[in-house]
N, CA and C of each residue as an Amber inpcrd file, in Angstrom:
protein
   522
-199.7940000  76.1530000  50.5910000-198.3940000  77.5330000  51.0160000
-197.5850000  76.6260000  49.8510000-197.3460000  76.9400000  48.9310000
-196.3910000  76.8160000  48.1450000-194.5780000  77.0170000  48.3170000
-193.7580000  76.5180000  47.8340000-192.3420000  76.5990000  48.1150000
-192.0320000  77.9450000  48.7280000-191.8220000  78.8940000  47.8550000
-191.5020000  80.5060000  47.5170000-191.9070000  80.5270000  48.5530000
-193.5620000  80.4060000  48.8570000-194.3100000  81.0420000  49.8480000
-193.8510000  80.5490000  51.7030000-193.1550000  79.4370000  51.6310000
-192.7840000  78.7830000  52.8700000-191.5180000  79.6530000  53.2690000
-190.6810000  79.8470000  51.8730000-189.3050000  80.5450000  52.2890000
-189.1280000  81.5890000  53.0790000-190.2240000  82.5640000  52.2640000
-190.8220000  83.7130000  52.8510000-191.0740000  83.8880000  54.2770000
-192.1760000  82.9470000  54.6270000-192.9210000  83.2600000  56.0030000
-191.3900000  82.7530000  56.6490000-190.5980000  81.6090000  56.4350000
-189.6930000  81.2610000  57.3700000-188.4270000  82.7700000  58.1070000
-188.4770000  83.0240000  56.2710000-187.3950000  84.1360000  56.4740000
-187.9600000  85.2530000  57.2590000-189.1570000  85.9190000  57.0800000
-189.8080000  86.9750000  57.8490000-190.4550000  86.6660000  59.3460000
-190.4030000  84.9560000  59.6160000-190.8340000  84.8500000  61.0760000
-189.5320000  84.7500000  62.1060000-188.1690000  83.9750000  61.5630000
-187.1970000  83.8010000  62.2810000-186.0290000  84.2270000  62.1400000
-185.6880000  85.0360000  60.7410000-184.7170000  85.8440000  60.4580000
-184.2020000  86.8790000  61.6300000-183.1380000  86.6250000  62.3030000
-182.4600000  87.7580000  62.9970000-181.1420000  88.2870000  62.4160000
-180.9720000  89.7920000  62.6650000-179.5670000  89.8750000  62.4830000
-178.5870000  90.6230000  63.6080000-177.5430000  90.6090000  63.3410000
-176.5230000  90.8830000  64.8290000-175.3240000  90.0870000  64.8700000
-175.0000000  89.7460000  66.4360000-173.7400000  88.5770000  66.1070000
-174.4020000  87.8180000  67.3440000-174.3720000  86.6120000  67.0080000
-174.5240000  85.2570000  67.5280000-173.6620000  84.5180000  67.5200000
-173.5020000  83.5710000  68.3280000-172.6500000  82.3600000  68.5430000
-173.4380000  81.4180000  68.3330000-173.4520000  80.5770000  67.6250000
-174.2030000  78.9480000  67.0640000-173.9530000  78.1150000  68.1680000
-174.7230000  76.9530000  68.2180000-174.4730000  75.5560000  68.9320000
-173.2210000  75.1780000  68.5420000-172.3630000  75.1300000  67.0500000
-171.4360000  74.7080000  66.6830000-170.1170000  75.6730000  67.2750000
-170.0930000  76.5310000  67.5610000-169.6380000  77.5990000  68.4810000
-168.6690000  78.6480000  67.5980000-169.4100000  78.3080000  66.4270000
-169.1770000  79.1650000  65.0210000-169.9140000  81.0070000  65.6810000
-169.1120000  81.9880000  64.8850000-169.9390000  83.4400000  65.0180000
-170.4130000  83.5880000  63.8400000-171.6160000  84.1490000  63.8430000
-172.3980000  84.6320000  62.6670000-172.8980000  85.4970000  62.6230000
-173.3910000  86.7920000  61.7810000-173.8120000  87.8830000  61.5440000
-175.4000000  87.7880000  61.5090000-176.0280000  86.4880000  61.3670000
-177.4500000  86.3200000  61.4510000-177.5450000  84.7840000  62.2200000
-178.9180000  84.9970000  62.0000000-179.4590000  83.4760000  63.2770000
-180.7000000  83.8660000  62.9380000-180.8400000  81.9000000  62.5220000
-182.4940000  81.5960000  62.2960000-182.8830000  81.0430000  63.5820000
-184.1610000  82.0250000  64.1050000-184.4360000  81.2260000  65.6950000
-185.9860000  80.5580000  65.0780000-185.4360000  78.8280000  65.1610000
-185.7620000  77.7770000  64.7760000-187.7570000  77.8040000  65.4290000
-187.3450000  78.3870000  66.9790000-188.6550000  78.3840000  67.5010000
-189.7730000  79.0880000  67.1110000-189.3020000  80.1700000  66.4600000
-189.7340000  80.9820000  65.9500000-190.7810000  80.8930000  64.6070000
-189.4350000  79.8570000  63.6660000-190.7000000  79.4130000  62.9260000
-191.6450000  78.3430000  63.5980000-190.7310000  77.6950000  64.2510000
-191.5830000  76.0160000  64.6750000-192.7120000  76.4750000  65.4460000
-192.9700000  77.1840000  65.9430000-194.2750000  78.0030000  66.7860000
-195.2910000  78.0450000  65.8020000-195.5000000  78.1800000  64.7140000
-196.2570000  79.2260000  63.6320000-196.8430000  77.8230000  62.7450000
-198.1120000  77.6290000  63.6390000-198.9720000  76.3310000  62.8180000
-198.6950000  76.5620000  61.1990000-198.7460000  77.8340000  60.6970000
-199.0390000  77.3230000  59.0340000-197.5970000  77.0440000  58.9080000
-196.7870000  77.7440000  59.2170000-195.1960000  76.9100000  58.6200000
-195.0140000  75.6300000  58.7920000-195.2420000  75.1990000  60.6450000
-195.2360000  74.0840000  60.6680000-196.0730000  73.0060000  60.1700000
-196.9980000  73.0990000  59.2570000-197.9570000  72.4310000  58.7890000
-197.3180000  72.4360000  56.9360000-196.7050000  73.6740000  56.7280000
-196.0480000  73.2620000  55.4060000-194.9410000  72.2590000  55.4960000
-193.9120000  72.8290000  56.4170000-192.4990000  71.7190000  56.8470000
-193.2110000  70.3050000  56.9350000-194.1410000  69.7620000  57.6950000
-194.7350000  68.5240000  57.6940000-195.0710000  68.2100000  56.4280000
-195.7080000  68.9520000  55.3900000-195.9240000  68.5930000  53.9730000
-194.0900000  68.3470000  52.9930000-193.4260000  69.5500000  53.2620000
-192.3070000  69.1010000  52.6170000-191.5900000  68.0190000  53.3090000
-191.4770000  67.3050000  54.3010000-190.8090000  66.4440000  55.2230000
-191.0620000  65.3920000  54.2600000-192.6820000  65.5600000  54.6240000
-193.9050000  64.0580000  54.1030000-192.8560000  63.6020000  52.1960000
-192.5620000  64.7810000  51.5890000-192.0380000  64.0980000  50.1390000
-190.9810000  63.3620000  50.5240000-190.4460000  63.4350000  51.1980000
-189.1010000  62.2970000  51.5960000-189.2090000  61.3970000  52.3550000
-190.0550000  60.8290000  52.3220000-190.9600000  59.9370000  52.6680000
-191.5370000  58.4780000  51.8960000-190.3380000  57.6170000  51.8810000
-190.4980000  56.5330000  50.6440000-191.0650000  55.5190000  51.0260000
-192.0150000  54.7320000  49.9620000-191.9700000  53.4480000  50.8670000
-192.0170000  52.6540000  51.7590000-190.5460000  52.4090000  51.5010000
-189.3960000  51.4490000  52.8810000-189.3560000  52.2900000  54.0890000
-189.8230000  53.7410000  54.3480000-189.2520000  54.6190000  55.5880000
-190.3420000  53.8530000  56.3620000-190.6940000  53.5140000  57.6600000
-191.5180000  53.1740000  58.4920000-191.2380000  53.9260000  59.9990000
-190.5910000  54.7640000  60.2510000-190.3990000  55.8510000  61.2210000
-190.2370000  57.1050000  61.1720000-190.3420000  58.3280000  61.1580000
-189.8690000  59.3170000  61.3040000-189.2980000  59.8020000  62.9010000
-188.0440000  60.6310000  62.8530000-186.9840000  60.6650000  63.6560000
-186.8320000  62.1250000  64.0740000-187.0580000  62.7020000  65.2860000
-186.3970000  64.1970000  65.5280000-185.7690000  64.2200000  66.7760000
-184.6980000  65.0710000  66.6190000-183.8620000  65.0110000  68.0010000
-184.8500000  66.0930000  68.9930000-184.4510000  65.7800000  69.9180000
-184.8300000  67.0490000  70.8420000-183.9060000  68.4560000  70.9130000
-184.6440000  69.3130000  71.2180000-185.8250000  69.9420000  71.0890000
-186.5600000  70.4870000  70.1640000-185.2350000  70.5950000  68.9320000
-185.9490000  71.4250000  67.9290000-186.7070000  70.4230000  66.7640000
-186.2190000  68.9920000  67.1660000-186.6770000  68.3030000  65.6660000
-188.0260000  67.6880000  66.3520000-188.4690000  67.9950000  67.0870000
-189.8780000  67.4120000  68.0650000-191.0060000  67.4010000  67.1870000
-190.9110000  68.7510000  67.0550000-192.5070000  69.4700000  66.5520000
-192.3060000  69.1410000  65.0270000-191.3740000  69.0540000  64.3750000
-191.0750000  68.8210000  62.6770000-191.4040000  67.4070000  62.7610000
-191.2580000  66.3160000  63.4810000-191.4580000  65.2920000  63.3310000
-192.4820000  64.7180000  63.6640000-193.3790000  65.5720000  64.4930000
-194.6750000  65.0950000  65.1430000-195.6540000  65.8800000  63.8850000
-195.6780000  66.6700000  62.7450000-196.0240000  67.4760000  61.7680000
-196.0010000  66.4590000  60.7330000-194.8830000  65.8280000  60.4650000
-194.3570000  64.7240000  59.1850000-195.0260000  63.6390000  59.3330000
-195.0870000  63.3780000  61.1060000-195.8750000  61.9200000  61.0800000
-197.7000000  62.4710000  60.6450000-197.6120000  63.3340000  61.4000000
-198.9410000  63.7930000  61.0560000-199.5760000  63.8290000  59.3970000
-199.0110000  64.5270000  58.5930000-198.8650000  64.2990000  57.5980000
-198.4640000  63.0430000  57.0490000-197.7920000  62.0590000  57.1120000
-197.6330000  61.1530000  56.4730000-198.7720000  59.3530000  57.2740000
-198.6500000  60.0850000  57.9430000-199.7240000  58.8130000  59.2820000
-198.5030000  57.6760000  59.4740000-197.4270000  58.1380000  59.6870000
-196.5470000  57.2900000  60.4230000-195.9290000  57.6720000  61.6210000
-195.4280000  56.3690000  62.3780000-195.5120000  56.5450000  63.7410000
-193.7990000  57.5810000  63.7450000-193.6360000  58.0550000  64.8420000
-192.5510000  58.8050000  65.3050000-191.6800000  58.6070000  66.0910000
-190.5370000  59.1600000  66.6350000-189.8220000  58.8720000  67.6900000
-189.2540000  60.1790000  67.7020000-188.3190000  60.7030000  69.2920000
-187.6520000  61.3490000  69.7160000-186.3140000  60.7220000  70.2130000
-185.1840000  61.5720000  69.9510000-183.5370000  60.8630000  70.0140000
-183.7410000  61.9040000  70.9680000-182.8940000  61.5430000  72.0710000
-183.0470000  62.1060000  73.4350000-181.4410000  63.1680000  72.9310000
-181.0910000  64.1210000  73.6240000-179.5320000  64.9350000  73.9740000
-178.6110000  63.7410000  74.6280000-179.3180000  63.5650000  76.0270000
-179.0670000  62.8740000  76.8040000-180.1010000  62.0520000  77.6390000
-179.1360000  60.8180000  78.0850000-179.8630000  60.0080000  79.1450000
-180.6750000  60.8010000  79.8800000-181.6650000  60.3220000  80.4410000
-182.6070000  60.7940000  81.9230000-181.7910000  60.0860000  82.9030000
-182.3360000  60.4970000  83.9230000-182.0180000  60.1550000  85.1830000
-182.9470000  59.5160000  85.8950000-184.2230000  59.1800000  85.1880000
-185.1790000  58.7410000  85.9800000-186.1840000  57.9180000  84.9940000
-186.9160000  57.3480000  85.5920000-188.4040000  56.4720000  84.5160000
-187.3580000  55.6330000  83.9310000-187.4290000  55.7620000  82.9780000
-187.4110000  54.4600000  81.5620000-185.7500000  55.1190000  81.5010000
-185.5630000  55.7870000  81.6400000-183.4130000  56.3270000  81.2300000
-183.4980000  56.0810000  79.8420000-184.7160000  56.1320000  78.9650000
-183.9840000  55.5300000  77.3390000-183.7480000  57.2770000  76.7110000
-182.7230000  56.1500000  75.9280000-182.3580000  57.5200000  74.7060000
-183.2310000  58.1150000  73.1660000-184.1840000  56.9960000  73.5260000
-185.1930000  56.7710000  72.1930000-186.5690000  56.8960000  72.9850000
-187.5020000  58.0340000  72.5720000-188.8750000  58.1900000  73.1800000
-189.5340000  57.6640000  72.0830000-190.2840000  56.7410000  72.4150000
-191.7330000  56.5310000  71.2140000-190.8330000  54.5320000  71.2060000
-191.6200000  53.8180000  70.2550000-191.3680000  52.7010000  69.6550000
-190.2160000  52.7570000  68.2090000-189.2220000  52.0950000  68.4610000
-188.3520000  51.9710000  67.3190000-188.1680000  50.1620000  67.4770000
-188.0510000  49.4940000  66.3240000-187.7630000  48.0730000  66.1570000
-186.4020000  47.8290000  65.7040000-185.8380000  46.6130000  65.5930000
-184.8180000  46.3730000  64.4940000-185.1920000  45.9290000  63.3690000
-184.6200000  46.8060000  62.4640000-185.0580000  46.8700000  60.5720000
-185.8420000  48.1830000  59.9910000-186.1870000  48.8640000  61.6000000
-186.9080000  50.0040000  60.7530000-186.0400000  50.9880000  59.9400000
-187.1700000  51.6390000  59.1110000-186.0250000  52.4530000  58.3400000
-186.7920000  53.6260000  58.6020000-185.5000000  54.3930000  58.8700000
-186.0220000  55.4210000  59.7420000-185.8160000  57.1050000  58.5090000
-186.8160000  58.3070000  58.6660000-186.4010000  59.3400000  58.1190000
-186.0320000  60.7890000  59.2430000-185.1840000  60.8350000  59.5110000
-184.4380000  61.9910000  60.6770000-184.9730000  63.2780000  59.9840000
-185.3800000  64.2690000  60.9870000-185.8120000  65.3580000  60.1840000
-185.4900000  66.5790000  61.1380000-184.6270000  67.4820000  60.8760000
-183.5620000  68.3480000  61.5680000-184.4780000  69.6040000  61.4190000
-184.0190000  70.4230000  61.9860000-184.8010000  72.0490000  62.3070000
-183.2620000  73.0270000  61.1920000-181.9730000  73.4600000  61.9260000
-181.0310000  74.2310000  61.0680000-179.8100000  73.1210000  61.0270000
-179.4040000  72.8320000  59.9530000-178.1130000  72.3360000  60.0210000
-176.6710000  73.1110000  59.6060000-175.8230000  73.3690000  60.6950000
-174.5040000  74.2610000  60.4540000-173.8540000  73.0200000  59.8630000
-173.1570000  72.0260000  60.7160000-172.0670000  71.1550000  60.9680000
-172.4730000  69.9530000  61.1050000-173.9390000  70.0120000  61.6830000
-174.4620000  68.7430000  61.6380000-174.1620000  67.6720000  62.6360000
-173.4160000  68.9850000  63.7650000-172.7790000  67.2400000  64.9590000
-174.3120000  66.8690000  65.5780000-174.8890000  67.3930000  66.1100000
-176.1760000  67.0670000  66.5700000-177.0860000  65.9020000  66.2510000
-176.9490000  66.0190000  64.8150000-178.1000000  65.4240000  64.3130000
-177.2780000  64.2360000  63.5640000-175.7320000  64.2040000  63.7200000
-175.3520000  63.0500000  63.2930000-175.4820000  62.0260000  64.5090000
-175.3360000  62.4120000  65.8260000-175.1240000  61.8890000  67.1510000
-176.6270000  61.0700000  67.2430000-177.9760000  61.9950000  66.8970000
-179.3040000  61.1300000  66.4850000-179.1730000  60.0740000  65.5100000
-178.7160000  60.0880000  64.6810000-178.5260000  58.9930000  63.6860000
-177.5270000  58.1980000  64.1910000-176.6100000  58.0960000  64.9620000
-175.7420000  57.3580000  65.7130000-176.6180000  56.3550000  66.6300000
-177.6320000  57.0470000  66.9010000-178.4710000  56.0420000  68.4900000
-179.1860000  55.4490000  67.8470000-180.2310000  56.1350000  66.2740000
-180.9610000  55.2320000  65.8590000-180.2050000  53.6920000  65.4660000
-178.8570000  54.1830000  64.6760000-178.5990000  52.7180000  63.9910000
-177.9940000  51.8300000  65.2790000-177.8050000  52.4980000  66.4070000
-177.5570000  51.2970000  67.2690000-178.4170000  50.6290000  67.9310000
-179.8100000  51.1010000  67.9240000-180.5230000  50.5810000  68.0450000
-181.4320000  49.2110000  67.2110000-180.3140000  49.3270000  66.2260000
-180.4500000  48.2480000  65.1490000-181.7000000  49.2470000  64.2060000
-181.9960000  49.9830000  63.7440000-182.7450000  50.6580000  62.6800000
-181.7580000  51.5150000  61.5960000-182.2740000  51.4420000  60.4580000
-181.7570000  51.9970000  59.6310000-181.8890000  53.4090000  58.8810000
-180.9380000  54.7380000  59.0780000-181.4220000  55.8380000  58.8910000
-181.4980000  55.9830000  57.1210000-182.3250000  56.5030000  56.7330000
-182.4090000  56.3070000  55.1810000-182.1630000  57.8190000  54.8510000
-182.2320000  58.6420000  55.3710000-181.8870000  59.9020000  55.0430000
-182.3740000  61.0780000  56.2400000-181.2080000  61.6750000  56.3180000
-181.7530000  63.2360000  57.5330000-181.7630000  64.4220000  56.7370000
-183.2540000  64.8000000  56.7740000-183.6160000  65.9700000  55.8560000
-183.7100000  67.3420000  56.7800000-182.6290000  68.6470000  56.3630000
-183.3350000  69.9790000  57.6840000-183.8380000  70.6730000  56.8970000
-184.5330000  71.3590000  57.6040000-185.0110000  72.6180000  57.0370000
-184.2960000  73.6390000  56.5370000-183.1480000  74.0940000  57.3050000
-182.6330000  74.7960000  56.6400000-181.0560000  74.2760000  56.5850000
-180.1520000  74.4720000  55.8850000-178.6220000  74.4720000  55.4980000
-178.0460000  75.3650000  55.5720000-177.5760000  75.8390000  56.3670000
-176.5100000  76.8370000  56.4440000-175.4280000  76.9830000  55.3000000
-175.0120000  75.8370000  54.8690000-174.0130000  75.4170000  54.4610000
-172.6490000  75.7720000  54.4630000-172.7440000  75.3120000  56.0530000
-171.4020000  75.3160000  56.4230000-170.8460000  74.1400000  57.4710000
-170.7040000  73.0880000  56.4340000-170.0870000  71.6000000  56.7060000
-170.7880000  70.3950000  56.8500000-172.2820000  71.1580000  57.3370000
-173.2000000  69.7540000  57.4320000-173.5860000  68.6610000  56.3550000
-173.6670000  69.0530000  55.3450000-173.9280000  67.7790000  54.2710000
-172.0930000  67.4730000  54.2000000-171.7750000  67.8840000  54.3920000
-169.8590000  66.9420000  54.1180000-169.6060000  66.6390000  55.2830000
-170.1100000  66.6880000  56.1460000-169.8330000  65.8360000  57.7300000
-170.7490000  64.9200000  57.8010000-172.0300000  64.5320000  57.6060000
-172.9590000  64.1850000  57.1910000-173.1040000  62.6450000  56.4900000
-172.5320000  63.0450000  55.3440000-172.5160000  61.9920000  54.4080000
-170.7010000  61.3600000  55.0190000-169.6380000  62.1780000  55.3420000
-168.9060000  61.5710000  55.8080000-169.5810000  60.6010000  56.7850000
-170.0600000  61.0260000  57.7620000-170.4010000  59.7570000  58.5950000
-171.2790000  58.8550000  58.1500000-171.6510000  58.6100000  56.9760000
-171.9360000  57.9430000  56.4300000-173.5310000  57.6340000  56.3040000
-174.2050000  59.1300000  56.0570000-175.7470000  59.1500000  55.9650000
-175.7720000  59.7730000  54.5350000-177.3340000  60.0760000  54.2130000
-177.6040000  60.6460000  53.1490000-178.0090000  62.2970000  53.6990000
-178.0370000  62.9560000  53.1410000-178.4040000  64.1920000  53.7120000
-179.1560000  65.4760000  52.4440000-180.4450000  66.2180000  52.7940000
-180.4560000  67.1540000  51.7930000-181.3530000  67.7430000  52.9010000
-182.1450000  68.9600000  52.3190000-182.6780000  70.2800000  52.8160000
-184.0990000  70.7560000  52.2480000-184.5730000  71.3660000  52.5370000
-185.6900000  71.9960000  52.0230000-185.4390000  73.4110000  51.6760000
-184.4870000  73.8510000  52.7390000-184.2940000  75.7140000  52.5380000
-182.5600000  75.8380000  52.5270000-181.9490000  76.5270000  51.4220000
-180.9470000  76.9920000  51.7830000-180.6320000  78.1750000  52.3780000
-179.3790000  78.5380000  52.7260000-179.4370000  80.0320000  52.8160000
-179.6560000  81.0850000  52.0390000-179.1990000  80.5270000  50.5640000
-179.2130000  81.1940000  49.6660000-180.7970000  81.0330000  49.1000000
-181.1410000  80.1760000  49.2700000-182.9160000  80.5700000  49.1960000
-183.2600000  81.6060000  49.9770000-182.7570000  82.0070000  51.0070000
-183.3810000  82.6010000  52.0770000-182.7610000  84.4160000  51.6760000
-181.4670000  84.3590000  50.9240000-181.0640000  85.6540000  50.2940000
-179.9180000  86.4870000  51.0680000-179.6700000  84.7090000  51.9750000
-178.8040000  84.9660000  53.0800000-176.9520000  85.3460000  52.6140000
-176.2270000  86.0620000  52.6270000-174.9000000  86.4140000  51.9540000
-173.9280000  86.1480000  53.1910000-172.7880000  85.4350000  53.7930000
-172.2630000  85.2460000  54.8170000-171.2210000  86.2120000  54.4190000
């Protein structure tokens, strides 16, 4: 699937119109339902290939924040052969009580994959957890950038940001 086909598949699969409140608290007249595109094997496989383009020689690990980043990180890991981790939203009260599931080591260089970036709040928190573990975040890459401040906020937090698709690519106007 080429990039134009991927953009078309994502939009036809996940674009919804109506009145929505986003995780950021902002109101929107459209919603990109990440679970609708992340649960389609053809789209997920194509996204893994797109994310793999950001895996440079120094990247040792792929990371995805729960829940939306998990399938994306797995798809990227399968495409690249790199190990991957899950960054939890909150510490569980049982078992190992870890914020990171999977093996991360001091000095790892991590590509963080994200589903939809609006303000970037959740992925910034995930990136901070990764750096607190002693690893370096190489870059944060989102499937979709809604262009509502994520790039600015992520950059201001000290991380590099990129995206595979923008709302303009999807033909969406606010």
